[in-house]
Every structure is written in C-alpha cells, then in structure tokens.
C-alpha positions in Angstrom: 7.4 -31.5 134.2 6.0 -28.5 132.4 2.9 -26.5 133.6 1.5 -23.8 131.3 -0.9 -21.6 133.2 -1.7 -18.9 130.7 -4.1 -16.2 132.2 -4.8 -18.6 135.0 -7.3 -17.2 137.5 -7.5 -19.5 140.5 -10.3 -17.5 142.2 -12.7 -18.5 139.5 -12.4 -22.2 140.7 -14.3 -23.6 143.5 -12.6 -25.6 146.2 -13.3 -29.0 144.5 -11.8 -27.7 141.2 -8.8 -26.4 143.1 -8.3 -29.7 144.7 -8.5 -31.4 141.3 -5.8 -29.1 140.0 -3.6 -30.0 143.0 -4.3 -33.7 142.4 -3.3 -33.4 138.7 -0.1 -31.6 139.6 0.7 -34.4 142.1 0.0 -37.0 139.5 2.2 -35.4 136.9 5.1 -35.0 139.4 4.7 -38.6 140.5 4.9 -39.6 136.8 8.0 -37.5 136.3 9.6 -38.9 139.4 8.9 -42.5 138.2 10.7 -41.7 134.9 13.6 -40.2 136.9 13.9 -43.2 139.1 14.2 -45.5 136.0 17.4 -43.5 135.2 18.6 -43.9 138.8 17.8 -40.4 139.8 15.3 -39.3 142.5 14.6 -35.7 141.5 12.6 -33.7 139.0 12.9 -30.5 137.1 9.7 -28.4 137.0 9.0 -25.6 134.5 6.1 -23.3 135.2 4.9 -20.7 132.6 2.8 -17.9 134.1 1.9 -15.8 131.1 -0.6 -13.1 132.1 0.3 -13.4 135.8 -0.9 -10.4 137.9 -2.3 -9.5 141.2 -5.8 -10.3 140.0 -5.0 -14.0 139.5 -2.8 -14.6 142.5 -4.2 -16.3 145.6 -2.1 -16.4 148.7 -4.4 -19.0 150.2 -4.1 -21.3 147.2 -0.4 -20.9 147.0 0.0 -21.9 150.7 -2.3 -24.9 150.1 -0.3 -26.1 147.1 3.1 -25.4 148.8 2.2 -27.3 152.0 0.8 -30.2 150.0 3.8 -30.5 147.7 6.3 -30.3 150.5 4.5 -33.0 152.5 4.3 -35.4 149.5 7.5 -34.7 147.7 10.4 -34.5 150.2 13.8 -33.9 148.7 12.7 -34.6 145.1 12.9 -31.2 143.5 16.1 -30.7 141.5 15.0 -27.2 140.2 11.9 -25.2 139.6 12.1 -22.6 136.9 9.2 -20.1 136.8 8.8 -18.0 133.6 6.8 -14.8 133.9 7.0 -11.3 132.4 5.0 -9.9 135.3 6.4 -7.0 137.3 4.4 -8.4 140.2 6.0 -11.9 140.2 9.3 -11.0 141.8 7.4 -9.9 144.9 5.5 -13.2 145.0 8.8 -15.0 144.6 10.2 -13.2 147.6 7.2 -14.2 149.7 7.8 -17.8 148.8 10.6 -17.9 151.4 8.0 -17.6 154.1 6.0 -20.6 152.9 8.6 -23.1 151.6 11.7 -24.4 153.4 15.0 -22.8 152.7 16.4 -25.8 150.8 13.4 -25.7 148.4 13.5 -22.0 148.1 17.1 -22.1 146.8 16.0 -24.4 144.0 13.3 -22.0 142.7 14.5 -19.6 139.9 12.6 -16.9 138.1 13.2 -16.2 134.4 11.7 -13.0 133.1 9.9 -13.6 129.8 9.7 -10.9 127.2 6.2 -9.6 126.5 
C-alpha cells in the first residue's frame, strides 16, 4: 500500500473528514491484505510519503487516533512500514512512535530520508 501525503495538514480537516481518512486507510489496507492472502501471506508492506512534513502539519492527537485504530483492526499484519520524509522534524516524531505503538510494530517502522 502506498500513501502519498504531500503537504498534508490534518488540522485543516474536521473530525468527520479525519474519520473518512482513517476509513479510507483501513479500506486500502484491507484490500492489500486480501491480495496478500491470495498468495498465502498474511502481511502487508506500507509506504508512506510525507513530502512537506513539518511541525505545522503534525497532530499528536490524530496520530494517536490512527495508531490505536490500526493496531486494534490489524493485529500482526504489518510486514514493514517505510516512511519517506526529508524533514528534520520527522526523526523526533518517529522516536515518539514508540510510546504509542507496541514494540513489535515499532521495530517494523523504518524511516528513509528523502533528498529535497
């Protein structure tokens, strides 16, 4: 699954729109998991592109909400999540992830620094 979130500013979305985004992510992950199961696998790879990521478009509240939802719906289905960002701020966010996601999931999340 690939998610491109270029200059994405979650604070501009109301709660209903945020929920629609979570629902769409859930749908796409379910679709990918369905394809994976056809090939006798039970996991998915996720690529997230965060171009333009900065403190101004990060929401800790939304991150917690998404994290809790995904962990409750998709137990033991993440093979690897690769997050691409050129932001100097993102490594700090990545280190905070450990406080919101379980340790097994946290080990599967990798950051790749994009060139500007």
